[in-house]
C-alpha positions, 0 to 999 in steps of 0.5 A, a space after each residue: 563271132 562270140 560278140 554277136 552271139 552275145 548281143 542282149 535282146 528286149 522281147 526276143 529283138 536284138 538291140 542291134 545287128 551288126 551285120 545288117 546295120 552296116 549294109 544298112 549304112 553302106 547302102 543308104 549312104 550310096 543311094 544318098 550320094 547317087 540322089 544328090 548327085 542327080 538332085 542337087 548337082 544336075 537339076 536343081 542348078 538348072 530349074 532352081 526350084 528349091 520346092 522339089 529339092 526339098 521334096 525328092 531327097 525326103 521321098 528318096 529317103 522314105 522310099 529307100 528305107 520303105 523297101 530296105 526294112 520291109 524286104 524281109 517282112 511277110 505281109 500279109 494280104 489283107 494288110 498289103 492291100 490296105 497299105 496299097 489303098 492308102 497310098 492310092 487315095 493320098 495325092 498333093 492338092 497342088 497344080 499339075 508335076 510338069 512333065 520333067 519334074 515328074 521325069 526326075 521324080 520317077 528318077 529318084 523314085 528308082 534309083 532308092 527302089 533299086 538300091 534298096 532290093 538287090 539282094 545278093 544275087 546282084 553283084 556291088 559292081 553290077 549295082 555301081 553300074 546302075 546307079 552310074 548309067 542313070 547319073 551319067 545319062 542324065 548328065 549328057 541329057 542337062 549337061 551335053 545335050 543342052 536339052 533347055 527346059 521350057 517351063 509353063 505358067 498360067 495367067 489370067 489376062 484381061 486384054 480380051 481384044 489381044 487374043 485375036 490371031 491378028 493381034 498376036 505380036 501385039 499381045 506377046 509384046 504386051 505379056 513379055 512387058 508386063 511379066 519382064 519373061 523372055 516368052 517363047 510361045 503363047 497358048 490361048 486357054 478358057 475366054 471369060 466373056 462375062 469377065 472380060 478375061 481369058 487365061 493364057 498359058 505363057 512358055 519359056 526357058 528358065 536359062 534365059 530369064 533372071 535366077 532371081 525370079 525363078 527362086 521364088 518357087 513359081 516355076 511352072 506354076 500359075 501367076 494368077 487364077 481367080 477361077 474358082 473352078 
């Protein structure tokens, strides 16, 4: 088209490449639609974790744009190695991510990479089928098969005399009364006889507890951690 041939350039780069730009818009919109379906309408209603919702959406946007824009860029070996080195030393200074949240993170990154790097050898029907298959499988696991999400919290417990095996039921009852959580099971962790405290991991199903408690962003994290190590 004559219009495309007369587009001005700035330092040898076109101000706009209509064909590539519209392709970016279509792919980006489709990718965001799939990620929103997985994160907002499948993950969030069950876990009520706004922090992970925030992270998943931004990670999807960054991964998609990074892969899409660098797909046709010829990177020198030194630059590529330096880029991966930077990614290797960066990490979040937070508690370990629960396995289910890590799985959703992998799903979000996978969808973004697929949508960004699919070339012309992959038809749109194949791309749509791949995305819908991923969303459908997540839907089956969360809504149809009813796999309940078990969360874990670590607490510092001072009634050290109740950690004995013969007082298991009494310990469980005390934890339920003091936390207000319908605990499914517990695990005794580190015991500190100098402070007369013990670390206890409590496991519970989020669907059996009040959503207002889970909305505070404590799911899968620690209630209290007095140890410095």
